[in-house]
Structures are given as structure tokens and as C-alpha cells.
C-alpha positions in Angstrom: 110.8 119.4 127.5 109.1 122.2 129.5 106.6 121.8 132.2 103.1 123.3 132.4 101.7 125.2 135.4 100.2 122.0 136.7 103.6 120.3 136.7 102.9 118.0 133.8 105.3 117.6 130.9 104.4 119.6 127.8 104.5 118.1 124.4 105.4 121.4 122.9 108.9 121.3 121.2 111.7 123.1 122.9 112.5 126.5 121.2 116.1 125.2 120.6 114.9 122.0 119.0 114.9 121.7 115.3 111.6 120.4 114.1 111.6 116.7 113.2 109.9 115.3 110.1 108.7 112.5 112.4 106.3 114.9 114.1 103.4 113.4 112.1 101.8 110.2 113.2 103.1 106.9 111.7 100.6 105.4 109.2 98.4 102.6 110.4 96.9 99.6 108.4 94.9 101.7 105.9 97.9 104.0 105.6 99.9 101.0 104.5 97.3 100.1 101.9 97.4 103.6 100.6 101.2 103.6 100.5 101.3 100.4 98.4 98.7 101.8 96.0 100.9 105.0 95.8 103.9 102.7 95.0 102.0 101.2 92.1 101.2 104.7 90.7 104.8 105.8 91.2 106.0 102.7 89.3 104.4 103.9 86.1 104.7 107.6 86.6 106.4 109.6 83.8 107.3 113.3 83.8 110.2 115.6 82.9 111.2 115.4 86.6 111.4 111.6 86.5 113.4 111.8 83.2 116.2 113.5 85.1 117.0 110.3 86.9 118.6 108.5 83.9 121.5 106.1 84.6 124.8 108.0 84.7 123.3 111.4 85.2 125.0 113.3 87.9 122.6 115.3 90.0 122.5 117.8 92.9 119.5 117.5 95.3 118.3 120.6 97.1 116.1 120.1 100.2 112.9 122.1 100.3 113.2 123.0 104.0 116.9 123.9 104.2 117.3 125.3 100.7 120.7 123.5 100.8 122.0 120.5 98.9 122.4 117.0 100.1 126.0 116.2 100.5 128.5 113.6 101.7 131.5 115.4 103.3 135.1 114.4 103.0 134.7 112.7 106.4 131.9 110.6 105.1 129.1 112.5 107.0 125.8 113.2 105.3 123.8 116.4 105.7 121.8 119.0 103.8 124.1 121.9 104.3 125.8 122.2 100.9 125.7 125.5 99.1 123.7 124.9 95.9 125.6 127.6 94.1 128.8 125.5 94.4 127.9 123.4 91.4 131.3 121.9 90.9 131.7 120.7 94.5 131.7 116.9 94.3 130.5 116.5 97.8 127.0 117.4 96.4 127.2 115.2 93.3 125.4 111.8 93.0 125.6 109.4 90.1 122.2 107.9 89.3 121.6 104.2 88.5 118.1 103.7 87.3 116.7 100.2 87.9 113.4 100.9 86.1 110.0 101.5 87.6 111.3 104.8 89.1 113.6 103.0 91.5 117.1 104.4 91.7 120.5 104.1 93.5 122.7 107.2 94.2 126.5 107.0 94.4 128.4 109.8 96.0 131.2 111.4 94.0 132.9 112.7 97.2 135.1 109.6 96.8 135.2 109.2 93.0 137.4 106.2 92.9 135.3 104.2 95.3 132.5 102.0 94.1 131.1 101.3 97.6 129.8 104.8 98.3 126.1 104.4 97.5 123.5 105.8 99.8 121.8 103.1 101.8 119.4 102.6 104.6 120.6 100.0 107.1 118.5 97.9 109.5 119.0 100.6 112.2 116.9 102.9 110.0 119.7 105.4 109.4 121.2 106.7 106.1 124.8 105.7 105.3 127.1 106.2 102.4 128.6 102.7 102.4 126.5 100.6 99.9 127.8 98.6 96.9 124.8 99.5 94.8 123.8 95.8 94.3 121.5 95.3 97.3 117.9 96.5 97.9 119.0 98.7 100.9 120.8 100.9 98.3 117.6 101.5 96.2 115.1 104.3 96.6 111.5 104.7 95.2 111.0 108.1 93.5 107.7 109.9 94.1 106.8 113.2 92.5 104.6 115.5 94.6 101.7 117.5 93.2 103.9 120.6 93.2 106.8 118.9 91.4 109.3 118.0 94.2 110.7 114.5 94.5 111.0 112.2 97.5 113.2 109.2 98.1 111.7 106.3 100.0 113.8 103.3 100.9 113.0 100.4 98.6 113.7 97.9 101.4 112.1 99.7 104.3 108.7 101.2 103.7 108.1 104.7 105.3 111.9 105.4 105.5 112.6 108.6 103.6 115.7 110.7 103.1 114.9 113.9 105.0 116.5 117.0 106.6 116.0 118.9 109.8 115.6 122.6 109.7 119.2 123.1 110.9 120.5 121.2 107.9 121.3 118.0 109.8 120.0 114.7 108.4 117.0 113.1 109.9 116.9 109.3 110.4 114.9 107.9 107.5 113.0 105.6 110.0 111.6 108.7 111.6 110.6 110.4 108.3 107.4 108.4 107.8 105.4 110.9 105.8 106.3 112.6 102.5 106.2 116.0 104.0 108.4 119.1 103.1 111.4 117.8 105.0 111.5 114.9 102.5 111.1 117.1 99.4 114.0 117.7 97.0 114.6 119.8 93.9 116.8 118.2 91.2 119.5 119.8 89.2 121.5 117.9 86.5 125.2 118.7 86.8 126.2 116.5 83.8 126.9 112.9 82.9 129.4 110.4 84.3 131.2 109.1 81.2 134.2 107.0 80.3 136.9 109.0 78.4 140.4 108.1 77.1 141.7 109.5 80.4 139.3 107.7 82.6 135.8 108.3 84.1 134.8 111.9 84.5 131.8 114.1 84.8 130.9 115.8 81.5 129.1 118.9 82.7 126.3 120.7 81.0 128.6 123.6 80.1 131.5 121.5 78.8 
């Protein structure tokens, strides 16, 4: 932080600091009521965007702020620095499991033979790629914005959203309270995850 002329600390962000999605104030009581009402609306929402989240669809998720894709690297790290043009890069591929009511789980294909690589929000409020897909911490509520972006809010932890910093690093979901642009994602269907005579594979749209 910098200091003002009077010697007090300034609340202005450092010029080297990437803007955080948590810069907005956390919702209070009435905000919680509004959020629950929004969840009810989202539960029954239907649109072409929501239709892309069918079970076994393989999707790429591009963040609105970074213009890069959400990815799980070969080292197991999660960020929003994937090149969206690299459509065949499995680090940016996620298999959808749709639980109904616009609630989904997302399994990373970075490790295609592992069934415990679902995105999950743990009690510390951070996002990991270590879920088994069977627990509520692996589920996310879908919300479509008025301008047709999608957000992912933890099903288990209200106000915890998948979000990115301007520099492409991942923000802690517990700090991403509001559904602002840092939480907005565009969706591209890569193909479908199907069982073939030679095993499971992604059948791409151009196959």
C-alpha cells in the first residue's frame, strides 16, 4: 500500500497489483435473500447456453477478463492462461456431469485416466482439482448473465465463484463474492466423451 501526504495508508490498489474480484463488498442479509431467490430462478432457467452443459459434453471455458481459457496444468495447477485457439489441448478440456437444475460437475482431462480430478471448492475456500465428483463440494450452480456469460458458484459454499485475476492467475472462490466480470466465462463445446471399442475418447465436433 502507498501512503497519503498525511501519513495515512491509502486504500488505492498498488499499480503492480492485479485487481481482485473481491473488491466488491460481501453481500449482507438482504443480499443473501436475493441470492437464494436467484438460485431458484437459475434452477429452472433454460437457454441455448445452458444446453451446452449436457452430461459427457467436453467444454472449454474462456474467462471474460483474461480472454484466456481455464486450465489444469500438467503439474495440477489451475489458472486462466490457456490459449483458446489451442482447441486440442487437454489441459483446457472439462467433462461435464449435469446433476439437473443447472448444477454441474467438471472433470479435468489433463489426467484422462484419473477419475478423481473434478474441480472442487474445499473448506479453505480455494479451488482444487482433486474431487471424486460424488460430493457437493464438486458441484457448481450455473448462472447465465443478461449478456449471455455463465458463472460457476460453488453448490456447497454460497458466494464462492470460480474467477480469474487480470494477470490470469486464479482468484480464491471465497473472495469472489459477486458475479462480476472476473467470474464470467464463455463456453465452447469441444466434443463429447464417449466409450469406443478402443476405450474412452473425446469425439470432437470435426471428427
